[in-house]
C-alpha positions in Angstrom: 128.4 -5.8 -33.5 128.1 -9.6 -34.2 129.9 -12.7 -32.8 132.8 -12.2 -35.3 133.7 -8.7 -34.1 135.8 -7.7 -31.2 135.7 -4.2 -29.8 138.7 -2.4 -28.1 139.0 1.1 -26.8 140.7 2.4 -30.0 139.7 0.1 -32.9 137.2 -2.5 -34.1 138.5 -5.7 -35.5 136.2 -7.7 -37.9 136.4 -10.8 -39.9 136.3 -10.7 -43.7 132.7 -11.9 -43.5 131.8 -8.6 -41.9 132.9 -6.6 -45.0 129.9 -7.6 -47.0 129.6 -5.3 -50.1 132.4 -2.8 -49.3 132.5 -0.2 -52.0 135.9 1.6 -52.2 134.2 4.7 -53.5 132.6 5.1 -50.2 136.0 5.5 -48.4 136.9 8.8 -46.9 140.2 10.2 -45.6 140.8 8.4 -42.4 143.3 6.9 -40.2 144.2 3.3 -41.1 144.7 1.1 -38.0 145.4 -2.5 -37.5 144.3 -4.6 -34.5 145.2 -3.5 -30.8 148.8 -4.7 -31.7 149.3 -1.2 -33.1 150.6 -0.4 -29.6 154.0 -2.0 -30.4 154.7 0.6 -33.1 156.3 4.0 -32.5 153.0 5.9 -32.7 154.4 8.3 -35.4 152.0 8.6 -38.4 152.3 9.9 -41.9 149.7 10.9 -44.4 149.9 9.2 -47.8 147.9 8.5 -51.0 148.4 5.2 -52.9 147.2 5.7 -56.5 145.4 3.4 -58.8 147.4 1.2 -61.2 146.6 -0.8 -64.3 145.8 -4.5 -64.0 143.2 -6.6 -62.4 144.1 -5.5 -58.7 145.0 -1.9 -59.6 142.0 -0.4 -58.0 141.9 -2.7 -55.0 142.9 -1.6 -51.5 146.6 -2.4 -50.7 147.2 -4.9 -47.9 150.4 -4.4 -45.8 151.4 -6.4 -42.8 153.9 -5.2 -40.2 154.8 -7.5 -37.3 151.8 -9.7 -37.9 149.3 -6.7 -38.0 147.5 -6.2 -41.3 146.5 -2.9 -42.7 144.1 -2.3 -45.7 145.0 1.0 -47.4 142.4 2.3 -49.8 143.6 3.7 -53.2 143.2 7.4 -54.2 142.3 8.3 -50.6 144.6 10.3 -48.4 145.2 8.0 -45.4 147.0 8.3 -42.1 149.2 5.3 -41.6 152.0 4.3 -39.1 155.5 5.2 -40.3 156.4 1.5 -40.0 153.7 0.7 -42.7 155.3 3.4 -44.9 158.7 1.7 -44.5 157.1 -1.6 -45.6 155.6 0.2 -48.7 159.0 1.7 -49.5 160.6 -1.7 -49.3 158.1 -3.3 -51.6 159.8 -3.4 -55.0 159.5 -5.4 -58.2 162.4 -6.2 -60.6 162.1 -5.6 -64.2 164.7 -7.1 -66.6 165.4 -5.1 -69.8 167.4 -6.1 -72.9 170.2 -3.8 -73.9 171.3 -3.2 -77.5 174.4 -5.2 -76.9 172.4 -8.3 -75.7 173.1 -7.9 -72.1 170.3 -7.8 -69.5 169.9 -4.9 -67.1 167.8 -5.2 -63.9 165.8 -2.3 -62.6 164.1 -2.3 -59.2 160.8 -0.2 -59.2 158.3 0.5 -56.5 155.5 -1.9 -56.5 152.9 0.7 -55.5 152.8 4.3 -56.7 152.2 6.6 -53.7 152.8 10.0 -52.4 153.7 11.1 -48.9 152.0 14.2 -47.8 153.9 14.6 -44.5 153.3 13.9 -40.8 149.7 13.1 -39.9 
């Protein structure tokens, strides 16, 4: 542990400088926790997998923040997250505008991240 790391009884919080050469392929199925502020959440957890997507950031871990607590959720790895983080993912949408044959525009709202919920963790 270095000067940029704080240790609590349930988690370790590190600065970005501590990540070094993090290789996402090394990730294993694990509980994803935020800082000690997780205590303000319900405590209920679900198991999910967020899948890879196309594009520059499509393989990167997904960052979600709930009440000021950040979570890095790896892709293509079954992860246990608080239900409040799942709700934030469900509410993360992007709007796509399509042109109809009659010239009108139609808006579709799609999930920003493709994920599967496996059930309670």
